Every structure is written in structure tokens, then in C-alpha cells.
C-alpha positions as CSV (number, residue, x, y, z in Angstrom):
1,M,8.5,-24.5,0.7
2,D,10.9,-25.8,-2.0
3,Y,12.3,-22.9,-3.9
4,S,13.9,-25.0,-6.6
5,D,11.2,-24.1,-9.1
6,L,9.7,-20.7,-8.3
7,G,8.1,-20.5,-11.7
8,F,5.9,-23.5,-10.9
9,E,4.5,-21.7,-7.9
10,L,3.4,-18.7,-10.0
11,K,2.4,-20.4,-13.2
12,Q,-1.2,-21.0,-12.0
13,H,-1.6,-17.2,-11.6
14,L,-0.4,-16.2,-15.1
15,D,-2.6,-15.3,-17.9
16,S,-2.5,-17.5,-21.0
17,D,-0.4,-14.9,-23.0
18,E,2.0,-14.2,-20.1
19,N,5.6,-15.5,-19.7
20,L,7.4,-15.4,-16.4
21,L,10.6,-13.3,-17.0
22,W,11.9,-13.3,-13.5
23,A,11.1,-15.0,-10.2
24,G,12.7,-14.6,-6.8
25,V,12.3,-14.7,-3.0
26,P,13.3,-12.3,-0.3
27,K,16.3,-13.1,1.9
28,Q,15.5,-15.9,4.3
29,G,15.9,-16.3,8.1
30,I,15.8,-13.9,11.0
31,I,17.1,-10.5,9.9
32,I,17.9,-7.3,11.8
33,K,16.8,-4.4,9.6
34,S,17.5,-0.7,9.8
35,S,13.9,-0.1,11.0
36,D,14.9,-2.1,14.1
37,A,17.0,0.9,15.3
38,L,13.8,2.4,16.7
39,M,11.8,-0.8,17.3
40,I,14.3,-2.7,19.4
41,P,14.6,0.1,22.1
42,F,10.8,0.6,22.0
43,S,10.1,-3.1,22.4
44,F,12.4,-3.4,25.4
45,M,10.8,-0.4,27.0
46,W,7.2,-1.7,26.4
47,G,8.0,-5.3,27.2
48,G,10.2,-4.4,30.2
49,F,7.5,-2.2,31.8
50,A,4.7,-4.8,31.1
51,I,6.7,-7.6,32.6
52,F,7.7,-5.4,35.6
53,W,4.0,-4.4,36.1
54,E,2.8,-8.0,35.9
55,F,5.6,-9.3,38.3
56,T,4.8,-6.5,40.8
57,V,1.1,-7.1,40.7
58,V,1.4,-10.9,41.1
59,N,3.9,-10.6,44.0
60,S,1.9,-7.9,45.8
61,G,-1.3,-9.9,46.1
62,A,-3.3,-7.5,44.1
63,P,-6.8,-8.4,42.9
64,F,-7.1,-11.0,40.2
65,F,-8.4,-8.4,37.7
66,F,-5.1,-6.5,37.9
67,M,-3.2,-9.7,37.2
68,L,-5.3,-10.3,34.1
69,W,-5.1,-6.6,33.0
70,G,-1.3,-6.9,32.5
71,V,-1.4,-10.2,30.5
72,P,-2.2,-8.6,27.1
73,F,0.5,-6.0,27.6
74,V,3.1,-8.7,28.4
75,L,2.0,-10.7,25.3
76,V,2.3,-7.6,23.1
77,G,5.7,-6.9,24.6
78,L,7.0,-10.4,24.0
79,Y,5.7,-10.2,20.4
80,L,7.6,-6.9,19.9
81,I,10.8,-8.2,21.5
82,F,10.9,-11.7,19.9
83,G,7.8,-12.7,18.0
84,R,7.9,-10.1,15.2
85,F,11.3,-11.5,14.0
86,F,9.8,-15.0,13.7
87,Y,6.7,-13.7,12.0
88,D,8.7,-11.7,9.6
89,S,10.9,-14.7,8.8
90,E,7.9,-16.9,8.2
91,L,6.3,-14.3,6.0
92,R,9.4,-14.0,3.8
93,K,9.6,-17.8,3.7
94,N,6.1,-17.8,2.2
95,T,6.7,-15.0,-0.3
96,I,7.5,-15.3,-4.0
97,Y,8.0,-12.5,-6.5
98,G,7.4,-12.7,-10.2
99,I,7.8,-10.4,-13.2
100,T,6.0,-11.0,-16.5
101,Q,5.9,-8.7,-19.5
102,N,2.7,-7.2,-18.2
103,R,2.9,-7.2,-14.4
104,I,4.6,-7.8,-11.1
105,I,3.1,-10.6,-9.0
106,I,3.7,-10.9,-5.2
107,K,2.4,-14.1,-3.6
108,S,2.6,-14.0,0.2
109,G,1.0,-14.8,3.5
110,V,1.4,-16.7,6.7
111,F,-2.1,-17.6,7.8
112,K,-3.8,-17.0,4.4
113,K,-2.2,-16.6,1.0
114,S,-2.7,-13.5,-1.1
115,I,-1.8,-12.5,-4.6
116,K,-0.9,-8.9,-5.4
117,S,-0.8,-8.1,-9.1
118,L,0.6,-4.7,-10.3
119,N,0.4,-3.5,-13.9
120,I,4.0,-2.6,-14.8
121,R,3.1,0.2,-17.2
122,T,0.9,2.0,-14.7
123,L,3.4,1.9,-11.8
124,T,4.7,5.3,-10.7
125,D,7.5,6.0,-8.3
126,V,9.5,2.8,-8.6
127,T,12.3,3.2,-6.1
128,M,15.4,1.0,-5.6
129,N,17.2,0.8,-2.3
130,E,20.5,-1.1,-2.8
131,K,22.9,-2.4,-0.1
132,S,26.6,-2.7,-0.6
133,D,26.3,-6.5,-1.3
134,G,24.0,-5.8,-4.3
135,S,20.8,-6.9,-2.5
136,G,18.0,-4.5,-1.7
137,T,14.4,-3.5,-2.0
138,I,12.3,-2.2,-4.8
139,I,9.4,-0.1,-3.6
140,L,6.5,-0.1,-6.1
141,G,4.7,3.2,-5.6
142,S,4.8,6.3,-3.5
143,E,5.3,5.5,0.1
144,S,4.0,7.7,2.9
145,G,6.6,8.5,5.5
146,M,4.3,7.3,8.3
147,Y,4.0,3.7,7.0
148,G,7.3,3.7,5.3
149,M,9.1,3.8,8.6
150,F,7.2,0.6,9.7
151,R,8.5,-1.3,6.6
152,G,10.1,-4.5,7.9
153,T,9.2,-4.0,11.6
154,G,6.6,-6.7,11.8
155,W,4.2,-4.2,13.4
156,P,0.8,-5.8,13.4
157,G,-1.4,-4.5,10.6
158,A,1.2,-2.2,9.1
159,G,1.8,-4.5,6.1
160,N,-1.7,-3.9,4.8
161,K,-1.1,-0.1,4.7
162,M,2.3,-0.2,3.0
163,V,3.1,0.2,-0.7
164,P,4.0,-3.2,-2.2
165,A,7.7,-4.0,-2.6
166,L,10.1,-6.6,-3.7
167,E,12.0,-6.8,-0.4
168,L,15.5,-8.1,0.3
169,I,16.1,-9.5,-3.1
170,P,19.6,-10.4,-4.5
171,D,20.9,-8.4,-7.4
172,V,18.3,-5.7,-7.0
173,R,19.8,-3.4,-9.6
174,K,19.2,-6.1,-12.4
175,V,15.6,-6.6,-11.3
176,Y,15.1,-2.8,-11.1
177,R,16.5,-2.4,-14.6
178,Q,14.2,-5.1,-15.9
179,I,11.1,-3.4,-14.5
180,T,12.1,0.0,-15.9
181,D,12.8,-1.4,-19.3
182,L,9.4,-3.1,-19.3
183,Q,7.8,0.2,-18.4
184,K,9.3,1.8,-21.5
185,E,7.9,-0.8,-23.8
186,K,4.6,0.0,-25.4
């Protein structure tokens, strides 16, 4: 996707009386996040055991059913070790954020595109997490600790349960201020 004109990507989703005030994309490429502090050791334990199991079963001459039994566990292990980083990178590559005077728009998806539209004035619990380089994430609602800990892990299905967010955006403080200023307007 060419990010030279983000506004063009979102224009078709704007109402006739809306103006795009800001558009951006999350940081691109493969990224190690703080949530990986737990996921990386877990993925190596899961994947390592699954690969060990499959290797042992194949080399022991066990019945074919046992060889097949381990394949899904090996595939999940490989996804957790490697695949989730590539999926997360691809998802961020296909994500565009926009702010209008009325709402926040999140266009994303790898296999199918979705548009999330959030009314700025009815949002509660807008939280900014800023890194030392000025980039960060704006969480758009109250996040449950259970799903919040899966943010950014690439855990299958967790994204559908999480509160929407503008993740890994540059100059996060400026965007946060813009949202809070719009919330104050009547």
C-alpha cells in the first residue's frame, strides 16, 4: 500500500459534512513489543515441546495417528514462535487511522478489510501510552486486564476482543491532544 496519500484511502468512508483532520499509520515492520516478554518464552516452550513430541513419535515408529496428532501443535508452535510477527507486521501494513471532527476511523485487515468508526464525543477512558521517542498508543476505551495483556501479541482471535486503539503512532501526544480537544467541543 502506498502511504503517500492516506487521506485518499479514508475519503470514501467520510460523511459529506466531515473533514479529515489527521491520518496516520502504525509503525511498520517486524517489532518486538513489551507483551513479547511473556509470549516469547511461552512460544518456545509450546513449540519446543510440540517439535520434540513430533520428532520422537516419527523416529519411534509410532502409529500414523500419533504422527498426525502432533502436526496441529507443531503448526501452532511455529505460528507462536515466528508467524505471529509476520501476521502483526502485515496487519499494521494494512491499517490506516483517521480523525475527523466527529469520529475516529480505523481501517484494517489482512484477509478481509474492516472499518471501525468511533464517535469522539461518546468515547470514555481515552488512554495514551508514550515511549521515550514520542511514539506510542492511544487506547480508545476501558480495557480489561485479561485482553489488554494480549495487545500486540498476535494471539489468534484476541484482536476481536480488545478495545480499539491507535497503535504505535508517531507523535502520540499531539494526536492524543487533538482527540481530547475535539471531545471538549460541543
